[in-house]
C-alpha positions in Angstrom: 0.2 0.0 0.0 3.0 2.3 -0.1 1.5 3.6 -3.4 -1.9 4.7 -1.7 0.1 6.8 0.8 2.8 8.3 -1.8 -0.8 9.0 -3.7 -2.1 10.9 -0.6 -5.2 8.8 -0.1 -6.2 7.6 3.2 -8.4 5.0 4.0 -10.6 3.9 6.8 -8.8 2.1 9.5 -11.3 -0.7 9.7 -11.4 -0.8 6.1 -7.9 -1.2 5.8 -7.6 -4.1 8.7 -10.1 -6.1 7.2 -8.3 -6.1 3.9 -5.1 -6.7 5.9 -6.5 -9.7 6.9 -7.6 -11.0 4.0 -4.8 -10.5 2.0 -2.6 -12.0 4.7 -4.6 -15.3 4.8 -4.9 -15.8 0.6 -8.8 -15.2 1.5 -11.2 -13.4 -0.9 -13.0 -10.5 0.8 -16.9 -11.0 0.3 -18.5 -7.2 -0.6 -20.5 -5.1 -2.3 -18.1 -2.3 -2.0 -15.0 -3.0 -3.9 -14.2 0.8 -4.6 -13.8 1.2 -1.0 -11.0 -1.2 -1.0 -8.2 0.0 -3.5 -5.7 -2.4 -3.2 -4.1 -4.3 -6.0 -3.4 -7.4 -3.7 -6.8 -7.9 -2.7 -9.0 -10.7 -4.6 -12.6 -9.9 -4.6 -15.7 -12.1 -4.8 -18.3 -9.3 -5.5 -21.8 -9.8 -4.4 -24.6 -8.2 -6.1 -27.8 -7.7 -3.7 -28.3 -9.5 -0.7 -31.7 -11.1 -1.9 -33.0 -7.7 -2.3 
């Protein structure tokens, strides 16, 4: 994430911790908010809706 820091992008602490845990464990992050996670190392399993 040094690239994000150098670009002046700050992320909420909770989002950063969630992303770090997923990256460290090699897991996919299941979320509807992929735009909130800018880390290139992060793998997503996007969810379109929750039964809406």
